C-alpha positions in Angstrom: 98.2 111.4 70.4 94.7 111.2 68.9 93.1 107.8 69.3 95.4 106.5 72.0 94.2 105.5 75.4 96.0 104.2 78.5 95.8 100.5 78.7 93.2 99.4 81.2 91.5 102.9 81.3 87.8 102.9 81.5 87.5 106.7 81.3 86.7 108.5 78.1 88.9 111.4 77.0 86.1 113.8 78.0 85.7 112.4 81.5 89.5 112.6 82.0 89.6 116.1 80.8 86.7 117.2 83.0 88.4 115.8 86.1 91.9 117.1 85.4 92.9 120.7 85.6 96.4 121.1 84.2 98.3 118.4 86.0 96.0 118.4 89.1 93.2 116.0 89.8 90.4 116.6 92.3 89.2 113.7 94.5 86.6 113.0 97.1 88.5 112.9 100.5 88.2 111.2 103.9 90.0 112.4 107.0 91.9 109.6 108.7 92.3 109.3 112.5 96.1 109.9 112.2 95.5 113.3 110.4 96.1 111.9 107.0 93.8 112.4 104.0 92.6 109.4 101.9 91.7 110.3 98.4 88.6 108.7 96.8 87.2 108.8 93.3 88.2 111.5 90.8 85.6 114.3 90.5 85.1 117.5 88.5 85.6 120.9 89.9 81.8 121.5 89.9 81.3 118.3 91.8 84.0 119.3 94.3 82.3 122.7 94.8 79.0 120.9 95.5 80.5 118.6 98.0 82.2 121.5 99.8 78.9 123.5 99.9 77.5 120.4 101.8 80.3 120.3 104.3 82.3 117.3 102.8 86.0 117.0 102.1 87.9 117.1 98.8 91.6 117.0 98.0 93.5 118.4 95.0 96.4 116.1 94.0 99.2 116.6 91.6 102.9 117.4 91.2 102.6 121.2 91.1 102.2 122.6 94.6 101.2 126.1 93.4 98.7 124.8 91.0 97.2 122.5 93.6 96.9 125.5 96.1 95.4 127.8 93.4 92.8 125.2 92.5 91.9 124.5 96.2 91.4 128.2 96.7 89.2 128.5 93.7 87.0 125.5 94.8 86.6 127.0 98.3 85.9 130.5 97.0 83.2 129.2 94.5 81.7 126.9 97.1 81.6 129.1 100.2 82.8 132.6 99.5 85.0 133.6 102.4 87.7 131.2 103.3 91.1 131.0 105.1 94.2 129.1 104.2 95.4 126.7 107.0 98.7 124.8 107.4 98.7 121.1 108.2 97.2 120.8 111.7 96.6 117.2 112.6 100.0 115.6 112.6 102.7 114.5 110.2 100.3 113.0 107.7 98.0 116.0 107.5 97.7 118.4 104.5 97.4 122.1 104.1 93.9 123.2 103.3 91.3 125.9 102.7 88.2 126.1 104.9 85.3 128.5 105.2 85.8 131.6 107.4 83.6 131.8 109.3 82.3 128.2 109.7 79.9 126.5 108.7 79.9 124.5 106.6 82.3 121.8 108.0 84.9 120.2 105.8 88.1 121.2 104.0 89.6 121.6 100.5 92.9 119.9 101.1 95.8 120.1 98.6 99.1 118.2 98.1 102.5 119.8 98.4 105.9 118.6 97.2 106.4 116.7 100.5 102.9 116.0 101.7 100.5 113.7 99.8 97.1 112.2 100.1 97.0 108.5 100.7 
């Protein structure tokens, strides 16, 4: 509805729209020692692509697995060109992801699924 904002929200409508693609949001990410992925602040797709070019991690979060995977692929493609899709590899808390193929740069574009979520 026009003119309505979530209570407690400090984002403007333009900021929220630039960070949300459909139902997915993109976040800075940190890999945890148990294989999990901790999501950080919400970022735009352009910011995610820049972070990936520099070898840092990002994660796509949201309720739609296919949408998350599609967006993760697009981020990795735009950032690094050639990439490969990888299943969760670092334990029960890990997430599927895209990564450059061949390496470098380091890092991953993780994405949530119906049963696996960033922390």
